[in-house]
C-alpha positions in Angstrom: -33.6 -54.3 -2.8 -34.5 -50.7 -2.3 -33.5 -49.0 1.0 -36.7 -47.8 2.8 -36.9 -44.0 2.8 -37.9 -41.8 5.7 -41.5 -40.7 5.5 -40.6 -37.0 5.8 -41.9 -35.0 2.9 -42.5 -31.3 3.4 -45.0 -30.0 0.9 -43.3 -26.6 0.5 -44.9 -24.8 -2.5 -42.9 -21.7 -3.4 -39.4 -21.8 -5.0 -38.1 -19.5 -2.3 -38.9 -22.1 0.3 -36.9 -24.8 -1.4 -34.0 -22.3 -2.2 -33.9 -21.1 1.4 -33.6 -24.7 2.6 -30.9 -25.4 0.0 -29.0 -22.3 1.0 -29.1 -23.4 4.7 -27.8 -26.8 3.8 -25.1 -25.3 1.6 -23.9 -23.0 4.3 -23.6 -26.0 6.6 -21.8 -28.0 3.9 -24.6 -30.6 4.0 -25.2 -32.5 0.7 -28.5 -32.4 -1.1 -30.0 -33.1 -4.5 -31.9 -30.3 -6.2 -34.9 -31.6 -8.2 -36.5 -29.7 -11.0 -39.4 -30.4 -13.4 -37.8 -29.6 -16.8 -40.6 -30.5 -19.2 -44.3 -31.3 -19.0 -46.6 -32.9 -21.6 -50.3 -32.8 -21.0 -51.7 -32.4 -17.5 -49.5 -32.0 -14.4 -50.0 -31.4 -10.7 -47.2 -28.7 -10.7 -46.0 -26.3 -13.3 -42.8 -26.7 -15.2 -39.8 -25.3 -13.3 -41.2 -26.5 -9.9 -38.5 -27.3 -7.4 -37.8 -29.8 -4.6 -34.7 -31.0 -2.8 -33.8 -34.2 -1.1 -31.2 -34.1 1.7 -28.7 -36.8 2.7 -31.2 -38.4 5.1 -33.8 -38.8 2.3 -36.1 -36.0 3.6 -37.8 -34.1 0.8 -38.7 -30.4 0.8 -41.1 -29.5 -2.0 -43.0 -31.8 -4.4 -43.3 -32.5 -8.1 -46.6 -34.4 -8.1 -49.6 -34.9 -6.0 -48.1 -38.0 -4.3 -47.9 -40.1 -7.5 -44.1 -40.1 -7.9 -42.5 -38.1 -5.1 -41.5 -41.2 -3.1 -39.8 -42.6 -6.3 -38.1 -39.2 -6.8 -36.8 -39.5 -3.2 -35.3 -42.9 -4.0 -33.6 -41.7 -7.2 -32.3 -38.6 -5.4 -30.7 -40.7 -2.7 -29.1 -42.9 -5.4 -27.9 -39.8 -7.3 -26.3 -38.5 -4.0 -24.6 -41.8 -3.5 -23.2 -42.0 -7.0 -22.6 -38.2 -7.5 -24.3 -38.3 -10.9 -27.2 -36.3 -12.3 -30.3 -38.1 -13.4 -32.9 -37.0 -16.0 -36.0 -39.1 -15.6 -39.2 -39.2 -17.6 -42.4 -40.3 -15.9 -45.7 -41.0 -17.5 -46.2 -41.5 -21.3 -43.1 -43.0 -22.9 -41.4 -43.7 -19.6 -39.5 -46.9 -18.9 -41.1 -46.9 -15.4 -44.4 -48.4 -16.7 -45.6 -49.2 -13.2 -45.6 -45.5 -12.1 -48.6 -43.8 -13.7 -49.5 -40.2 -13.8 -53.3 -40.0 -13.3 -53.5 -36.6 -14.9 -52.0 -38.1 -18.1 -49.1 -36.8 -20.2 -45.5 -37.0 -19.1 -43.1 -35.2 -16.7 -39.3 -35.0 -17.1 -37.5 -34.5 -13.8 -33.8 -33.4 -13.4 -32.1 -34.6 -10.2 -28.8 -32.8 -9.5 -26.8 -34.2 -6.5 -24.2 -31.4 -6.9 -26.1 -28.2 -7.7 -24.3 -24.9 -7.9 -24.5 -23.9 -4.2 -23.2 -20.4 -4.8 -26.0 -19.8 -7.2 -28.5 -21.1 -4.6 -27.1 -18.9 -1.8 -27.2 -15.9 -4.2 -30.8 -16.8 -5.2 -31.8 -17.0 -1.5 -30.4 -13.5 -0.9 -32.3 -12.2 -3.9 -35.6 -13.7 -2.7 -35.0 -12.1 0.7 -34.5 -8.8 -1.0 -37.8 -9.3 -2.9 -36.1 -9.7 -6.3 -36.9 -12.2 -9.0 -34.4 -15.1 -9.5 -33.3 -16.9 -12.7 -31.8 -20.3 -12.5 -30.4 -22.5 -15.3 -30.7 -26.3 -15.4 -29.4 -29.0 -17.8 -29.1 -32.7 -17.9 -28.8 -35.7 -20.2 -31.1 -38.7 -20.4 -30.0 -42.3 -21.0 -30.0 -41.8 -24.7 -27.5 -38.9 -24.4 -30.1 -36.2 -25.3 -29.4 -33.0 -23.4 -32.3 -30.9 -22.0 -31.6 -27.4 -20.9 -34.0 -24.8 -19.3 -33.8 -21.5 -17.6 -36.6 -20.5 -15.3 -37.4 -17.2 -13.6 -39.0 -17.3 -10.2 -40.7 -14.3 -8.5 -40.6 -13.6 -4.8 -43.3 -15.1 -2.5 -46.5 -13.0 -2.7 -47.1 -10.8 0.3 -50.4 -10.0 1.9 -50.7 -6.8 3.9 -53.9 -6.4 5.9 -55.3 -3.3 7.6 -58.5 -3.9 9.5 -60.3 -5.2 12.5 -62.8 -7.9 13.5 -63.9 -11.3 12.2 -63.2 -10.7 8.5 -59.7 -9.3 9.3 -58.9 -12.4 11.3 -60.3 -14.8 8.8 -58.4 -13.3 5.8 -55.2 -13.4 7.9 -55.8 -17.0 8.9 -56.6 -18.2 5.4 -53.9 -16.1 3.8 -51.3 -17.6 6.2 -52.5 -21.1 5.4 -52.2 -20.3 1.7 -48.6 -19.4 2.1 -48.6 -15.6 1.8 -46.0 -13.5 3.6 -48.3 -11.8 6.0 -48.2 -8.3 7.5 -50.9 -7.1 9.9 -52.2 -3.6 10.9 -55.1 -2.9 13.2 -56.4 -0.4 15.8 -57.5 -3.4 17.8 -54.8 -4.8 20.1 -57.1 -7.8 20.8 -57.1 -8.7 17.1 -53.4 -8.3 16.8 -52.8 -10.5 19.9 -55.1 -13.2 18.5 -53.5 -13.5 15.1 -50.1 -11.7 15.4 -48.3 -15.1 15.5 -49.3 -15.7 11.9 -46.9 -13.0 10.7 -43.1 -13.1 10.6 -43.1 -9.2 10.6 -44.1 -7.3 13.8 -47.7 -6.2 13.7 -48.5 -2.4 13.4 -50.9 -0.9 15.9 -52.9 1.8 14.2 -53.6 4.6 16.6 -55.3 7.3 14.5 -56.9 7.5 11.0 -54.8 10.7 10.5 -51.5 9.0 11.3 -48.9 8.7 8.6 -48.3 5.0 8.0 -45.3 3.7 6.0 -46.2 1.0 3.5 -42.8 0.5 2.1 -43.3 -3.3 2.4 -45.6 -3.1 -0.6 -44.0 -4.0 -4.0 -45.3 -5.5 -7.2 -45.6 -8.9 -5.6 -47.7 -7.7 -2.7 -51.5 -7.2 -2.1 -52.9 -4.6 0.3 -56.4 -4.8 1.7 -58.4 -2.6 4.0 -60.9 -4.7 6.0 -62.9 -2.2 8.0 -66.6 -1.6 8.6 -65.8 1.8 10.0 -64.3 3.3 6.9 -62.8 6.4 8.4 -59.5 4.4 8.7 -59.3 3.9 4.9 -58.5 7.1 3.1 -55.0 7.7 4.5 -54.0 4.0 4.2 -55.3 3.7 0.6 -53.6 6.9 -0.4 -50.3 5.6 0.9 -50.9 2.2 -0.8 -51.7 3.8 -4.1 -48.4 5.6 -4.1 -46.6 2.2 -4.1 -46.2 -0.4 -6.9 -48.4 -2.9 -5.0 -49.8 -5.6 -7.4 -53.3 -5.6 -5.8 -55.1 -3.0 -3.7 -58.6 -3.7 -2.5 -61.2 -2.7 0.1 -64.1 -4.3 1.9 -67.7 -2.8 1.5 -70.7 -2.3 -0.7 -70.8 -0.7 -4.1 -72.2 2.5 -2.5 -69.4 2.4 0.1 -66.8 2.0 -2.7 -68.2 5.0 -4.6 -68.0 7.1 -1.4 -64.4 5.8 -0.9 -63.4 6.8 -4.4 -64.8 10.3 -4.0 -63.0 10.8 -0.7 -59.7 9.8 -2.4 -60.4 12.2 -5.3 -60.7 15.1 -2.8 -57.3 14.0 -1.5 -55.8 14.6 -5.0 -55.7 11.0 -6.3 -56.1 10.7 -10.1 -58.5 8.5 -12.0 -55.6 6.4 -12.9 -54.8 5.8 -9.3 -58.5 5.0 -8.5 -58.5 2.5 -11.4 -56.0 0.4 -9.4 -58.4 0.1 -6.4 -60.5 -3.0 -6.3 -63.9 -2.9 -4.6 -66.0 -4.3 -3.4 -63.4 -7.1 -3.1 -64.3 -10.8 -3.6 -65.3 -12.9 -6.5 -68.6 -13.8 -4.9 -70.9 -10.8 -4.2 -73.0 -10.2 -1.1 -71.5 -12.8 1.3 -72.3 -12.4 5.0 -69.9 -14.7 6.8 -66.2 -13.9 7.4 -64.7 -17.2 6.2 -66.5 -17.1 2.9 -65.6 -13.5 2.4 -62.0 -14.4 3.1 -61.9 -17.2 0.6 -63.7 -15.1 -2.1 -61.2 -12.2 -1.5 -58.1 -14.3 -1.7 -59.5 -16.0 -4.9 -59.7 -12.6 -6.5 -56.1 -11.8 -5.5 -54.9 -15.1 -6.9 -56.7 -14.4 -10.2 -55.3 -10.9 -10.4 -51.7 -12.1 -9.9 -52.2 -14.9 -12.4 -53.5 -12.4 -15.0 -50.5 -10.2 -14.3 -48.0 -13.1 -14.7 -49.5 -13.9 -18.2 -49.0 -10.3 -19.4 
């Protein structure tokens, strides 16, 4: 008879979230099983290399399916922790668990490691905190003695740095936070910062003058920077500073006419055509939207697409 499992399942998405939880448990000498998708055939809810962990109480952080098999993974992880033995389990097509179907078809092979390399996990957590990519190696044997080994590289969590004011600024921040971005906020409006500042782990920046020198050293290849102003006088200095960083995406709100004027202003500040080619505008996959929430969704969709394209290159 199976022991009932706790209902706690935290749908953490990014590898850094699972690794951070694992590092915390490791530092406290608390046991946990690290769960990794090692192979995928056909459709799947998560990509190969996706991570989760199950702690000694059965709580799961992360997920490997859209609810189809995660509860079963929790059960097997608790069993692996009890026995101290790795498990390599195949779900879907060709699995011995015929009662557990994958609605998307295909098959998923999951490694459950009750004794992961905690020093590697703590080191990985430190690298993520330093905004560095992380490579982790995994291996396990199935019931037939076949060994499956994989090494996956994980990039830091994407960061979203917003400079702006008003409804669109607030909406992009709210939806970006809900999407899981590491949020940084800049605005001349203290009321806006007071309303949404709690969404960011970093202190908000109060912009006091368009001529002020602003440090954008939080921008790296895994970060997106947006200016979200209707009064565009705030933009030139901020965009010049952003274009001097390796930011993965830089974009601005406004019409095509506004964007042409923006580019011309940046040319007079000495920016090259190569610099200007990095500037996206008008931002958003859907043109001519007029409500803040739709503009926010359209803008974030463009950022997601840009980072996906970059990852494939």
